[in-house]
Backbone and ligand atoms as CSV (ligand in chain L), in Angstrom:
chain,resi,resn,atom,element,x,y,z
A,1,MET,N,N,-11.074,2.882,13.175
A,1,MET,CA,C,-10.328,3.287,11.970
A,1,MET,C,C,-8.823,3.193,12.276
A,2,GLY,N,N,-8.054,2.778,11.294
A,2,GLY,CA,C,-6.604,2.635,11.464
A,2,GLY,C,C,-5.945,3.968,11.769
A,3,GLU,N,N,-4.738,3.877,12.339
A,3,GLU,CA,C,-4.078,5.133,12.713
A,3,GLU,C,C,-2.895,5.436,11.802
A,4,ILE,N,N,-2.610,6.734,11.697
A,4,ILE,CA,C,-1.472,7.209,10.896
A,4,ILE,C,C,-0.401,7.727,11.841
A,5,GLU,N,N,0.859,7.329,11.575
A,5,GLU,CA,C,1.983,7.822,12.380
A,5,GLU,C,C,3.027,8.439,11.459
A,6,ILE,N,N,3.691,9.477,11.931
A,6,ILE,CA,C,4.766,10.095,11.158
A,6,ILE,C,C,6.064,9.873,11.922
A,7,GLN,N,N,7.043,9.238,11.286
A,7,GLN,CA,C,8.320,8.974,11.952
A,7,GLN,C,C,9.457,9.513,11.087
A,8,VAL,N,N,10.603,9.745,11.725
A,8,VAL,CA,C,11.816,10.120,10.995
A,8,VAL,C,C,12.810,8.988,11.173
A,9,GLY,N,N,13.330,8.481,10.061
A,9,GLY,CA,C,14.327,7.414,10.187
A,9,GLY,C,C,14.542,6.674,8.891
A,10,ASP,N,N,15.225,5.547,9.015
A,10,ASP,CA,C,15.576,4.695,7.874
A,10,ASP,C,C,14.534,3.576,7.784
A,11,ILE,N,N,13.774,3.565,6.719
A,11,ILE,CA,C,12.662,2.607,6.581
A,11,ILE,C,C,13.163,1.163,6.609
A,12,THR,N,N,14.427,0.933,6.251
A,12,THR,CA,C,14.925,-0.454,6.209
A,12,THR,C,C,15.083,-1.041,7.617
A,13,LYS,N,N,15.012,-0.172,8.622
A,13,LYS,CA,C,15.187,-0.656,10.006
A,13,LYS,C,C,13.849,-1.024,10.673
A,14,LEU,N,N,12.732,-0.725,10.003
A,14,LEU,CA,C,11.425,-0.890,10.669
A,14,LEU,C,C,10.963,-2.345,10.664
A,15,ALA,N,N,10.670,-2.853,11.862
A,15,ALA,CA,C,10.158,-4.227,11.988
A,15,ALA,C,C,8.633,-4.179,11.917
A,16,VAL,N,N,8.155,-4.018,10.701
A,16,VAL,CA,C,6.704,-3.929,10.455
A,16,VAL,C,C,6.303,-5.054,9.495
A,17,ASP,N,N,5.001,-5.196,9.227
A,17,ASP,CA,C,4.595,-6.265,8.299
A,17,ASP,C,C,5.128,-6.009,6.894
A,18,ALA,N,N,5.036,-4.730,6.457
A,18,ALA,CA,C,5.548,-4.425,5.109
A,18,ALA,C,C,6.111,-3.015,5.065
A,19,ILE,N,N,7.233,-2.875,4.355
A,19,ILE,CA,C,7.688,-1.523,4.020
A,19,ILE,C,C,7.461,-1.353,2.524
A,20,VAL,N,N,7.170,-0.126,2.141
A,20,VAL,CA,C,6.906,0.163,0.728
A,20,VAL,C,C,8.189,0.683,0.101
A,21,ASN,N,N,8.488,0.178,-1.084
A,21,ASN,CA,C,9.680,0.596,-1.824
A,21,ASN,C,C,9.273,1.537,-2.940
A,22,ALA,N,N,9.983,2.655,-3.054
A,22,ALA,CA,C,9.779,3.578,-4.190
A,22,ALA,C,C,10.663,3.060,-5.319
A,23,ALA,N,N,10.102,2.152,-6.085
A,23,ALA,CA,C,10.875,1.404,-7.099
A,23,ALA,C,C,10.766,2.075,-8.462
A,24,ASN,N,N,11.305,1.379,-9.466
A,24,ASN,CA,C,11.060,1.788,-10.850
A,24,ASN,C,C,10.385,0.622,-11.561
A,25,GLN,N,N,9.971,0.844,-12.777
A,25,GLN,CA,C,9.133,-0.153,-13.454
A,25,GLN,C,C,9.852,-1.475,-13.710
A,26,ARG,N,N,11.161,-1.443,-13.768
A,26,ARG,CA,C,11.927,-2.689,-14.007
A,26,ARG,C,C,11.958,-3.554,-12.743
A,27,MET,N,N,11.868,-2.878,-11.575
A,27,MET,CA,C,11.905,-3.595,-10.277
A,27,MET,C,C,13.184,-4.400,-10.090
A,28,LEU,N,N,14.316,-3.863,-10.538
A,28,LEU,CA,C,15.584,-4.579,-10.320
A,28,LEU,C,C,16.521,-3.785,-9.446
A,29,GLY,N,N,15.975,-2.834,-8.653
A,29,GLY,CA,C,16.811,-2.019,-7.770
A,29,GLY,C,C,17.165,-0.686,-8.411
A,30,GLY,N,N,17.838,0.120,-7.598
A,30,GLY,CA,C,18.191,1.462,-8.094
A,30,GLY,C,C,18.909,2.207,-7.003
A,31,GLY,N,N,18.676,3.524,-6.942
A,31,GLY,CA,C,19.321,4.329,-5.915
A,31,GLY,C,C,18.340,4.591,-4.777
A,32,GLY,N,N,18.528,5.686,-4.089
A,32,GLY,CA,C,17.586,6.133,-3.054
A,32,GLY,C,C,17.104,5.031,-2.136
A,33,VAL,N,N,15.821,5.105,-1.814
A,33,VAL,CA,C,15.273,4.107,-0.869
A,33,VAL,C,C,15.250,2.720,-1.518
A,34,ASP,N,N,15.124,2.676,-2.834
A,34,ASP,CA,C,15.154,1.400,-3.575
A,34,ASP,C,C,16.501,0.706,-3.325
A,35,GLY,N,N,17.561,1.458,-3.467
A,35,GLY,CA,C,18.909,0.903,-3.245
A,35,GLY,C,C,19.096,0.463,-1.800
A,36,ALA,N,N,18.609,1.287,-0.884
A,36,ALA,CA,C,18.773,0.967,0.546
A,36,ALA,C,C,18.026,-0.324,0.906
A,37,ILE,N,N,16.807,-0.451,0.365
A,37,ILE,CA,C,16.006,-1.649,0.673
A,37,ILE,C,C,16.664,-2.893,0.077
A,38,HIS,N,N,17.137,-2.796,-1.158
A,38,HIS,CA,C,17.788,-3.975,-1.762
A,38,HIS,C,C,19.063,-4.341,-1.022
A,39,ARG,N,N,19.822,-3.374,-0.604
A,39,ARG,CA,C,21.061,-3.670,0.133
A,39,ARG,C,C,20.730,-4.371,1.453
A,40,ALA,N,N,19.721,-3.867,2.139
A,40,ALA,CA,C,19.381,-4.427,3.468
A,40,ALA,C,C,18.700,-5.790,3.344
A,41,ALA,N,N,17.932,-5.977,2.274
A,41,ALA,CA,C,17.199,-7.247,2.105
A,41,ALA,C,C,18.124,-8.373,1.645
A,42,GLY,N,N,19.176,-7.991,0.912
A,42,GLY,CA,C,20.083,-8.994,0.352
A,42,GLY,C,C,19.682,-9.398,-1.061
A,43,ARG,N,N,20.513,-10.211,-1.668
A,43,ARG,CA,C,20.370,-10.551,-3.093
A,43,ARG,C,C,19.094,-11.329,-3.420
A,44,GLN,N,N,18.526,-11.965,-2.402
A,44,GLN,CA,C,17.298,-12.726,-2.683
A,44,GLN,C,C,16.171,-11.798,-3.155
A,45,LEU,N,N,16.241,-10.512,-2.749
A,45,LEU,CA,C,15.153,-9.599,-3.126
A,45,LEU,C,C,15.115,-9.384,-4.635
A,46,VAL,N,N,16.260,-9.105,-5.218
A,46,VAL,CA,C,16.248,-8.873,-6.674
A,46,VAL,C,C,15.872,-10.164,-7.405
A,47,GLU,N,N,16.265,-11.304,-6.829
A,47,GLU,CA,C,15.864,-12.584,-7.462
A,47,GLU,C,C,14.333,-12.746,-7.403
A,48,ALA,N,N,13.745,-12.356,-6.277
A,48,ALA,CA,C,12.270,-12.441,-6.154
A,48,ALA,C,C,11.602,-11.465,-7.116
A,49,CYS,N,N,12.221,-10.286,-7.291
A,49,CYS,CA,C,11.645,-9.296,-8.227
A,49,CYS,C,C,11.677,-9.829,-9.655
A,50,LYS,N,N,12.749,-10.551,-9.975
A,50,LYS,CA,C,12.859,-11.107,-11.342
A,50,LYS,C,C,11.743,-12.119,-11.617
A,51,GLN,N,N,11.169,-12.697,-10.540
A,51,GLN,CA,C,10.074,-13.670,-10.716
A,51,GLN,C,C,8.738,-12.975,-10.996
A,52,VAL,N,N,8.686,-11.660,-10.768
A,52,VAL,CA,C,7.436,-10.926,-11.027
A,52,VAL,C,C,7.267,-10.789,-12.533
A,53,ASP,N,N,6.116,-11.210,-13.036
A,53,ASP,CA,C,5.894,-11.203,-14.494
A,53,ASP,C,C,6.000,-9.804,-15.084
A,54,GLU,N,N,6.636,-9.711,-16.236
A,54,GLU,CA,C,6.650,-8.437,-16.965
A,54,GLU,C,C,5.293,-8.245,-17.638
A,55,VAL,N,N,4.730,-7.057,-17.517
A,55,VAL,CA,C,3.444,-6.790,-18.185
A,55,VAL,C,C,3.703,-6.332,-19.617
A,56,ARG,N,N,4.928,-5.852,-19.819
A,56,ARG,CA,C,5.412,-5.583,-21.179
A,56,ARG,C,C,6.934,-5.538,-21.060
A,57,PRO,N,N,7.659,-5.630,-22.157
A,57,PRO,CA,C,9.122,-5.750,-22.039
A,57,PRO,C,C,9.740,-4.695,-21.112
A,58,GLY,N,N,10.429,-5.178,-20.072
A,58,GLY,CA,C,11.148,-4.271,-19.174
A,58,GLY,C,C,10.276,-3.648,-18.102
A,59,VAL,N,N,8.953,-3.959,-18.096
A,59,VAL,CA,C,8.050,-3.363,-17.099
A,59,VAL,C,C,7.393,-4.459,-16.250
A,60,ARG,N,N,7.802,-4.544,-14.978
A,60,ARG,CA,C,7.159,-5.497,-14.049
A,60,ARG,C,C,6.074,-4.786,-13.243
A,61,CYS,N,N,6.288,-3.518,-12.955
A,61,CYS,CA,C,5.296,-2.773,-12.163
A,61,CYS,C,C,5.074,-1.423,-12.843
A,62,PRO,N,N,3.938,-1.270,-13.541
A,62,PRO,CA,C,3.646,0.027,-14.168
A,62,PRO,C,C,3.492,1.127,-13.111
A,63,THR,N,N,3.737,2.349,-13.509
A,63,THR,CA,C,3.593,3.493,-12.597
A,63,THR,C,C,2.199,3.498,-11.962
A,64,GLY,N,N,2.185,3.691,-10.639
A,64,GLY,CA,C,0.906,3.748,-9.933
A,64,GLY,C,C,0.421,2.414,-9.425
A,65,GLN,N,N,1.054,1.326,-9.867
A,65,GLN,CA,C,0.641,0.002,-9.377
A,65,GLN,C,C,1.597,-0.475,-8.290
A,66,ALA,N,N,1.334,-1.665,-7.752
A,66,ALA,CA,C,2.142,-2.192,-6.644
A,66,ALA,C,C,2.295,-3.700,-6.773
A,67,ARG,N,N,3.467,-4.210,-6.307
A,67,ARG,CA,C,3.729,-5.644,-6.311
A,67,ARG,C,C,4.317,-6.005,-4.955
A,68,ILE,N,N,4.130,-7.229,-4.481
A,68,ILE,CA,C,4.630,-7.618,-3.157
A,68,ILE,C,C,5.631,-8.758,-3.263
A,69,THR,N,N,6.699,-8.659,-2.452
A,69,THR,CA,C,7.673,-9.754,-2.360
A,69,THR,C,C,7.988,-9.960,-0.881
A,70,PRO,N,N,8.658,-11.089,-0.529
A,70,PRO,CA,C,9.119,-11.225,0.849
A,70,PRO,C,C,10.180,-10.161,1.160
A,71,GLY,N,N,10.449,-9.970,2.458
A,71,GLY,CA,C,11.443,-8.973,2.866
A,71,GLY,C,C,12.829,-9.547,3.075
A,72,PHE,N,N,12.930,-10.887,3.097
A,72,PHE,CA,C,14.230,-11.567,3.256
A,72,PHE,C,C,14.995,-11.041,4.475
A,73,ASN,N,N,16.180,-10.465,4.319
A,73,ASN,CA,C,16.995,-10.071,5.489
A,73,ASN,C,C,16.499,-8.811,6.194
A,74,LEU,N,N,15.461,-8.193,5.659
A,74,LEU,CA,C,14.918,-6.991,6.316
A,74,LEU,C,C,14.167,-7.387,7.588
A,75,PRO,N,N,14.062,-6.494,8.552
A,75,PRO,CA,C,13.187,-6.784,9.711
A,75,PRO,C,C,11.708,-6.826,9.302
A,76,ALA,N,N,11.366,-6.184,8.199
A,76,ALA,CA,C,9.975,-6.224,7.685
A,76,ALA,C,C,9.726,-7.569,6.996
A,77,LYS,N,N,8.474,-8.071,7.157
A,77,LYS,CA,C,8.168,-9.373,6.562
A,77,LYS,C,C,8.085,-9.294,5.037
A,78,PHE,N,N,7.507,-8.192,4.556
A,78,PHE,CA,C,7.286,-8.047,3.109
A,78,PHE,C,C,7.788,-6.695,2.624
A,79,VAL,N,N,8.040,-6.634,1.326
A,79,VAL,CA,C,8.278,-5.353,0.651
A,79,VAL,C,C,7.166,-5.182,-0.381
A,80,ILE,N,N,6.491,-4.051,-0.321
A,80,ILE,CA,C,5.506,-3.728,-1.358
A,80,ILE,C,C,6.164,-2.694,-2.275
A,81,HIS,N,N,6.434,-3.122,-3.494
A,81,HIS,CA,C,7.118,-2.245,-4.464
A,81,HIS,C,C,6.050,-1.453,-5.209
A,82,THR,N,N,6.244,-0.149,-5.303
A,82,THR,CA,C,5.341,0.670,-6.096
A,82,THR,C,C,6.183,1.663,-6.871
A,83,VAL,N,N,5.643,2.123,-7.973
A,83,VAL,CA,C,6.401,3.037,-8.845
A,83,VAL,C,C,5.658,4.357,-8.930
A,84,GLY,N,N,6.281,5.386,-8.387
A,84,GLY,CA,C,5.651,6.705,-8.411
A,84,GLY,C,C,5.847,7.386,-9.749
A,85,PRO,N,N,5.090,8.440,-10.013
A,85,PRO,CA,C,5.248,9.206,-11.247
A,85,PRO,C,C,6.476,10.107,-11.170
A,86,VAL,N,N,7.089,10.328,-12.308
A,86,VAL,CA,C,8.132,11.350,-12.397
A,86,VAL,C,C,7.418,12.695,-12.527
A,87,TRP,N,N,7.822,13.676,-11.716
A,87,TRP,CA,C,7.165,14.985,-11.767
A,87,TRP,C,C,7.493,15.659,-13.102
A,88,SER,N,N,6.458,16.076,-13.838
A,88,SER,CA,C,6.750,16.824,-15.061
A,88,SER,C,C,5.818,18.033,-15.132
A,89,GLY,N,N,5.646,18.698,-13.972
A,89,GLY,CA,C,4.902,19.962,-13.956
A,89,GLY,C,C,3.493,19.845,-13.410
A,90,GLY,N,N,2.971,18.624,-13.339
A,90,GLY,CA,C,1.643,18.460,-12.724
A,90,GLY,C,C,0.508,18.322,-13.722
A,91,GLY,N,N,0.832,18.481,-15.004
A,91,GLY,CA,C,-0.263,18.434,-15.987
A,91,GLY,C,C,-0.409,17.102,-16.695
A,92,ARG,N,N,0.297,16.073,-16.178
A,92,ARG,CA,C,0.244,14.788,-16.897
A,92,ARG,C,C,-0.225,13.667,-15.986
A,93,GLY,N,N,-1.212,13.991,-15.138
A,93,GLY,CA,C,-1.825,12.967,-14.286
A,93,GLY,C,C,-0.951,12.485,-13.157
A,94,GLU,N,N,0.068,13.255,-12.803
A,94,GLU,CA,C,0.973,12.812,-11.724
A,94,GLU,C,C,0.222,12.596,-10.414
A,95,ALA,N,N,-0.690,13.482,-10.071
A,95,ALA,CA,C,-1.369,13.376,-8.766
A,95,ALA,C,C,-2.178,12.080,-8.693
A,96,GLU,N,N,-2.889,11.762,-9.786
A,96,GLU,CA,C,-3.704,10.532,-9.782
A,96,GLU,C,C,-2.804,9.305,-9.673
A,97,ARG,N,N,-1.665,9.343,-10.362
A,97,ARG,CA,C,-0.779,8.163,-10.329
A,97,ARG,C,C,-0.141,8.000,-8.953
A,98,LEU,N,N,0.222,9.120,-8.348
A,98,LEU,CA,C,0.818,9.030,-7.010
A,98,LEU,C,C,-0.226,8.504,-6.011
A,99,ALA,N,N,-1.451,8.995,-6.123
A,99,ALA,CA,C,-2.524,8.490,-5.247
A,99,ALA,C,C,-2.698,6.993,-5.467
A,100,GLY,N,N,-2.559,6.566,-6.721
A,100,GLY,CA,C,-2.667,5.133,-7.041
A,100,GLY,C,C,-1.613,4.311,-6.333
A,101,CYS,N,N,-0.414,4.860,-6.181
A,101,CYS,CA,C,0.657,4.125,-5.459
A,101,CYS,C,C,0.198,3.799,-4.038
A,102,TYR,N,N,-0.333,4.806,-3.350
A,102,TYR,CA,C,-0.765,4.601,-1.959
A,102,TYR,C,C,-1.961,3.660,-1.898
A,103,GLN,N,N,-2.914,3.909,-2.771
A,103,GLN,CA,C,-4.136,3.098,-2.830
A,103,GLN,C,C,-3.802,1.628,-3.088
A,104,ASN,N,N,-2.981,1.368,-4.103
A,104,ASN,CA,C,-2.681,-0.022,-4.488
A,104,ASN,C,C,-1.791,-0.714,-3.471
A,105,ALA,N,N,-0.911,0.047,-2.822
A,105,ALA,CA,C,-0.074,-0.552,-1.768
A,105,ALA,C,C,-0.944,-0.929,-0.568
A,106,LEU,N,N,-1.880,-0.059,-0.215
A,106,LEU,CA,C,-2.789,-0.346,0.913
A,106,LEU,C,C,-3.691,-1.531,0.581
A,107,GLN,N,N,-4.130,-1.579,-0.666
A,107,GLN,CA,C,-4.985,-2.689,-1.115
A,107,GLN,C,C,-4.230,-4.017,-0.992
A,108,LEU,N,N,-2.963,-4.038,-1.424
A,108,LEU,CA,C,-2.160,-5.266,-1.321
A,108,LEU,C,C,-1.949,-5.658,0.138
A,109,ALA,N,N,-1.705,-4.653,0.979
A,109,ALA,CA,C,-1.520,-4.934,2.412
A,109,ALA,C,C,-2.791,-5.569,2.984
A,110,ALA,N,N,-3.926,-5.029,2.641
A,110,ALA,CA,C,-5.203,-5.569,3.152
A,110,ALA,C,C,-5.427,-6.982,2.626
A,111,GLU,N,N,-5.146,-7.190,1.333
A,111,GLU,CA,C,-5.332,-8.531,0.738
A,111,GLU,C,C,-4.453,-9.571,1.437
A,112,HIS,N,N,-3.286,-9.138,1.909
A,112,HIS,CA,C,-2.376,-10.073,2.600
A,112,HIS,C,C,-2.561,-10.025,4.105
A,113,GLU,N,N,-3.629,-9.372,4.535
A,113,GLU,CA,C,-4.004,-9.270,5.966
A,113,GLU,C,C,-2.868,-8.734,6.826
A,114,LEU,N,N,-2.176,-7.737,6.290
A,114,LEU,CA,C,-1.083,-7.104,7.029
A,114,LEU,C,C,-1.660,-6.012,7.919
A,115,THR,N,N,-1.095,-5.829,9.104
A,115,THR,CA,C,-1.667,-4.829,10.019
A,115,THR,C,C,-0.853,-3.542,10.049
A,116,THR,N,N,0.474,-3.622,9.798
A,116,THR,CA,C,1.296,-2.403,9.860
A,116,THR,C,C,2.122,-2.259,8.593
A,117,ILE,N,N,2.056,-1.065,7.990
A,117,ILE,CA,C,2.772,-0.802,6.741
A,117,ILE,C,C,3.466,0.550,6.867
A,118,ALA,N,N,4.675,0.643,6.307
A,118,ALA,CA,C,5.399,1.921,6.348
A,118,ALA,C,C,5.708,2.380,4.930
A,119,PHE,N,N,5.470,3.668,4.699
A,119,PHE,CA,C,5.724,4.279,3.385
A,119,PHE,C,C,6.886,5.252,3.472
A,120,PRO,N,N,7.764,5.281,2.446
A,120,PRO,CA,C,8.655,6.422,2.290
A,120,PRO,C,C,7.884,7.507,1.551
A,121,ALA,N,N,8.526,8.630,1.323
A,121,ALA,CA,C,7.869,9.726,0.582
A,121,ALA,C,C,8.040,9.465,-0.915
A,122,ILE,N,N,7.172,8.651,-1.447
A,122,ILE,CA,C,7.275,8.178,-2.837
A,122,ILE,C,C,7.375,9.351,-3.811
A,123,SER,N,N,8.246,9.217,-4.780
A,123,SER,CA,C,8.437,10.166,-5.895
A,123,SER,C,C,9.116,11.478,-5.521
A,124,THR,N,N,9.417,11.719,-4.248
A,124,THR,CA,C,9.928,13.056,-3.860
A,124,THR,C,C,11.448,13.156,-3.939
A,125,GLY,N,N,12.113,12.100,-4.366
A,125,GLY,CA,C,13.580,12.164,-4.506
A,125,GLY,C,C,13.965,12.299,-5.962
A,126,VAL,N,N,14.465,11.228,-6.514
A,126,VAL,CA,C,14.907,11.224,-7.925
A,126,VAL,C,C,13.785,11.677,-8.862
A,127,TYR,N,N,12.534,11.344,-8.479
A,127,TYR,CA,C,11.407,11.673,-9.376
A,127,TYR,C,C,10.886,13.097,-9.169
A,128,ARG,N,N,11.477,13.826,-8.254
A,128,ARG,CA,C,11.308,15.274,-8.118
A,128,ARG,C,C,9.896,15.778,-7.851
A,129,TYR,N,N,9.048,14.951,-7.277
A,129,TYR,CA,C,7.682,15.398,-6.965
A,129,TYR,C,C,7.764,16.420,-5.832
A,130,PRO,N,N,7.057,17.554,-5.941
A,130,PRO,CA,C,7.097,18.539,-4.845
A,130,PRO,C,C,6.640,17.894,-3.533
A,131,LYS,N,N,7.447,18.059,-2.478
A,131,LYS,CA,C,7.236,17.319,-1.240
A,131,LYS,C,C,5.921,17.675,-0.551
A,132,ASP,N,N,5.529,18.965,-0.637
A,132,ASP,CA,C,4.283,19.343,0.035
A,132,ASP,C,C,3.072,18.704,-0.655
A,133,GLN,N,N,3.090,18.731,-1.993
A,133,GLN,CA,C,1.964,18.144,-2.732
A,133,GLN,C,C,1.941,16.625,-2.558
A,134,ALA,N,N,3.109,16.014,-2.525
A,134,ALA,CA,C,3.188,14.549,-2.357
A,134,ALA,C,C,2.690,14.142,-0.972
A,135,ALA,N,N,3.038,14.929,0.034
A,135,ALA,CA,C,2.596,14.606,1.403
A,135,ALA,C,C,1.073,14.726,1.506
A,136,GLU,N,N,0.527,15.728,0.860
A,136,GLU,CA,C,-0.939,15.908,0.900
A,136,GLU,C,C,-1.637,14.708,0.272
A,137,ILE,N,N,-1.131,14.264,-0.877
A,137,ILE,CA,C,-1.723,13.104,-1.550
A,137,ILE,C,C,-1.578,11.855,-0.678
A,138,ALA,N,N,-0.412,11.683,-0.077
A,138,ALA,CA,C,-0.167,10.505,0.768
A,138,ALA,C,C,-1.163,10.453,1.929
A,139,VAL,N,N,-1.305,11.579,2.626
A,139,VAL,CA,C,-2.161,11.605,3.820
A,139,VAL,C,C,-3.638,11.499,3.443
A,140,LEU,N,N,-4.060,12.252,2.439
A,140,LEU,CA,C,-5.490,12.220,2.070
A,140,LEU,C,C,-5.902,10.852,1.546
A,141,THR,N,N,-5.053,10.258,0.694
A,141,THR,CA,C,-5.377,8.938,0.125
A,141,THR,C,C,-5.432,7.881,1.227
A,142,THR,N,N,-4.488,7.959,2.155
A,142,THR,CA,C,-4.433,6.970,3.242
A,142,THR,C,C,-5.615,7.144,4.193
A,143,ARG,N,N,-5.909,8.396,4.522
A,143,ARG,CA,C,-7.062,8.649,5.412
A,143,ARG,C,C,-8.340,8.089,4.810
A,144,LYS,N,N,-8.503,8.325,3.516
A,144,LYS,CA,C,-9.728,7.861,2.835
A,144,LYS,C,C,-9.792,6.332,2.880
A,145,TRP,N,N,-8.630,5.667,2.623
A,145,TRP,CA,C,-8.604,4.210,2.651
A,145,TRP,C,C,-8.996,3.710,4.038
A,146,LEU,N,N,-8.394,4.284,5.080
A,146,LEU,CA,C,-8.602,3.795,6.452
A,146,LEU,C,C,-10.038,4.023,6.918
A,147,LYS,N,N,-10.704,4.991,6.301
A,147,LYS,CA,C,-12.094,5.291,6.688
A,147,LYS,C,C,-13.020,4.140,6.299
A,148,TYR,N,N,-12.678,3.456,5.197
A,148,TYR,CA,C,-13.588,2.420,4.681
A,148,TYR,C,C,-13.052,1.005,4.804
A,149,HIS,N,N,-11.837,0.824,5.379
A,149,HIS,CA,C,-11.265,-0.523,5.465
A,149,HIS,C,C,-10.678,-0.739,6.853
A,150,SER,N,N,-10.713,-2.005,7.309
A,150,SER,CA,C,-10.211,-2.297,8.671
A,150,SER,C,C,-8.711,-2.648,8.655
A,151,LEU,N,N,-8.164,-2.922,7.470
A,151,LEU,CA,C,-6.721,-3.214,7.385
A,151,LEU,C,C,-6.081,-2.300,6.341
A,152,PRO,N,N,-4.849,-1.895,6.512
A,152,PRO,CA,C,-4.004,-2.122,7.688
A,152,PRO,C,C,-4.498,-1.296,8.881
A,153,GLN,N,N,-4.028,-1.663,10.080
A,153,GLN,CA,C,-4.468,-0.938,11.283
A,153,GLN,C,C,-3.559,0.246,11.579
A,154,ARG,N,N,-2.322,0.187,11.051
A,154,ARG,CA,C,-1.347,1.238,11.382
A,154,ARG,C,C,-0.538,1.566,10.128
A,155,VAL,N,N,-0.517,2.842,9.772
A,155,VAL,CA,C,0.250,3.290,8.599
A,155,VAL,C,C,1.294,4.283,9.070
A,156,ILE,N,N,2.560,3.959,8.802
A,156,ILE,CA,C,3.663,4.843,9.216
A,156,ILE,C,C,4.198,5.558,7.983
A,157,PHE,N,N,4.303,6.881,8.080
A,157,PHE,CA,C,5.021,7.630,7.037
A,157,PHE,C,C,6.441,7.816,7.574
A,158,CYS,N,N,7.378,7.093,6.971
A,158,CYS,CA,C,8.770,7.098,7.433
A,158,CYS,C,C,9.570,8.101,6.612
A,159,CYS,N,N,9.818,9.267,7.222
A,159,CYS,CA,C,10.490,10.355,6.496
A,159,CYS,C,C,11.996,10.297,6.784
A,160,PHE,N,N,12.769,10.727,5.792
A,160,PHE,CA,C,14.227,10.593,5.926
A,160,PHE,C,C,14.845,11.795,6.633
A,161,SER,N,N,14.047,12.798,6.929
A,161,SER,CA,C,14.562,13.970,7.657
A,161,SER,C,C,13.408,14.647,8.385
A,162,GLU,N,N,13.759,15.459,9.383
A,162,GLU,CA,C,12.730,16.222,10.125
A,162,GLU,C,C,12.002,17.178,9.166
A,163,ALA,N,N,12.785,17.745,8.255
A,163,ALA,CA,C,12.191,18.706,7.289
A,163,ALA,C,C,11.123,18.004,6.460
A,164,ASP,N,N,11.440,16.764,6.038
A,164,ASP,CA,C,10.437,16.023,5.259
A,164,ASP,C,C,9.226,15.695,6.120
A,165,ALA,N,N,9.465,15.374,7.377
A,165,ALA,CA,C,8.343,15.025,8.269
A,165,ALA,C,C,7.410,16.218,8.458
A,166,ASP,N,N,7.962,17.420,8.438
A,166,ASP,CA,C,7.120,18.619,8.625
A,166,ASP,C,C,6.043,18.712,7.549
A,167,PHE,N,N,6.361,18.257,6.342
A,167,PHE,CA,C,5.339,18.313,5.276
A,167,PHE,C,C,4.141,17.441,5.658
A,168,TYR,N,N,4.409,16.325,6.348
A,168,TYR,CA,C,3.311,15.428,6.759
A,168,TYR,C,C,2.583,16.013,7.971
A,169,HIS,N,N,3.338,16.562,8.925
A,169,HIS,CA,C,2.697,17.172,10.104
A,169,HIS,C,C,1.764,18.301,9.673
A,170,ASN,N,N,2.191,19.043,8.666
A,170,ASN,CA,C,1.340,20.153,8.191
A,170,ASN,C,C,0.032,19.631,7.622
A,171,GLN,N,N,0.075,18.412,7.059
A,171,GLN,CA,C,-1.165,17.846,6.465
A,171,GLN,C,C,-2.121,17.401,7.554
A,172,SER,N,N,-1.562,16.834,8.662
A,172,SER,CA,C,-2.477,16.165,9.605
A,172,SER,C,C,-3.054,17.134,10.616
A,173,THR,N,N,-2.675,18.412,10.540
A,173,THR,CA,C,-3.264,19.349,11.532
A,173,THR,C,C,-4.714,19.668,11.135
L,1,APR,N1,N,14.440,5.416,4.487
L,1,APR,C1,C,13.391,6.265,4.307
L,1,APR,N2,N,13.314,7.150,3.289
L,1,APR,C2,C,14.363,7.193,2.430
L,1,APR,C3,C,15.494,6.338,2.555
L,1,APR,C4,C,15.500,5.427,3.641
L,1,APR,N3,N,16.527,4.579,3.838
L,1,APR,N4,N,16.366,6.630,1.525
L,1,APR,C5,C,15.791,7.627,0.812
L,1,APR,N5,N,14.607,7.966,1.352
L,1,APR,C6,C,13.653,8.993,0.913
L,1,APR,C7,C,14.192,10.144,0.091
L,1,APR,O1,O,14.786,11.111,0.938
L,1,APR,C8,C,12.911,10.643,-0.556
L,1,APR,O2,O,12.224,11.488,0.346
L,1,APR,O3,O,12.741,8.356,0.028
L,1,APR,C9,C,12.078,9.361,-0.741
L,1,APR,C10,C,11.965,8.864,-2.174
L,1,APR,O4,O,13.163,9.183,-2.881
L,1,APR,P1,P,13.795,8.146,-3.952
L,1,APR,O5,O,14.322,6.980,-3.230
L,1,APR,O6,O,14.724,8.937,-4.804
L,1,APR,O7,O,12.539,7.632,-4.792
L,1,APR,P2,P,11.721,8.333,-5.981
L,1,APR,O8,O,11.813,9.811,-5.952
L,1,APR,O9,O,10.381,7.679,-5.932
L,1,APR,O10,O,12.509,7.854,-7.290
L,1,APR,C11,C,12.451,6.488,-7.623
L,1,APR,O11,O,14.812,6.367,-7.857
L,1,APR,O12,O,16.177,4.986,-6.685
L,1,APR,C12,C,15.530,5.129,-7.881
L,1,APR,O13,O,15.057,2.898,-8.575
L,1,APR,C13,C,14.477,4.081,-8.078
L,1,APR,O14,O,14.137,4.703,-10.349
L,1,APR,C14,C,13.580,4.775,-9.058
L,1,APR,C15,C,13.597,6.207,-8.570
């Protein structure tokens, strides 16, 4: 079964097969980790995102789904863009959609035969998802995926602070 690792650092520095971007539905960049990834990847990334078909006007990646592009200037080979739910109290299917982000990103990684993938803490910044609940969904969804699939072999949760990493450590005990 694949292994889970918890790291603290800047996801744009990781030389892995794919890093996951906490994007928005337009997939044309933004702030937070989305901004950092686009800055590090260079302008070719937004051009590649523009090639992703819109499923409806202004929406290239619906919430909970995932799309893959090359990583360009990043040390990572690919970027898997996913769109987390905006937290609105927990009564509007946020947990299922967040689980879908992890599930669909892992599915894309497996389809592309990638062995190592790194996730940021999707939805826990601008989208205000409670960090403890988001970490639980991330770890449980990933564990379940790895139990039944041989790829990816290594999943890194790349947290931007030690405090954020503690939410993941608390899950894996
Ligand atoms: N490396 C790793 N993690 C990072 C980095 C980085 N370089 N920069 C930010 N983070 C962390 C944040 O600290 C947070 O824990 O990524 C997590 C996700 O926060 P956001 O980037 O704000 O993403 P999210 O909450 O999913 O909101 C997505 O924000 O930037 C816009 O275009 C984006 O509209 C979308 C929305």
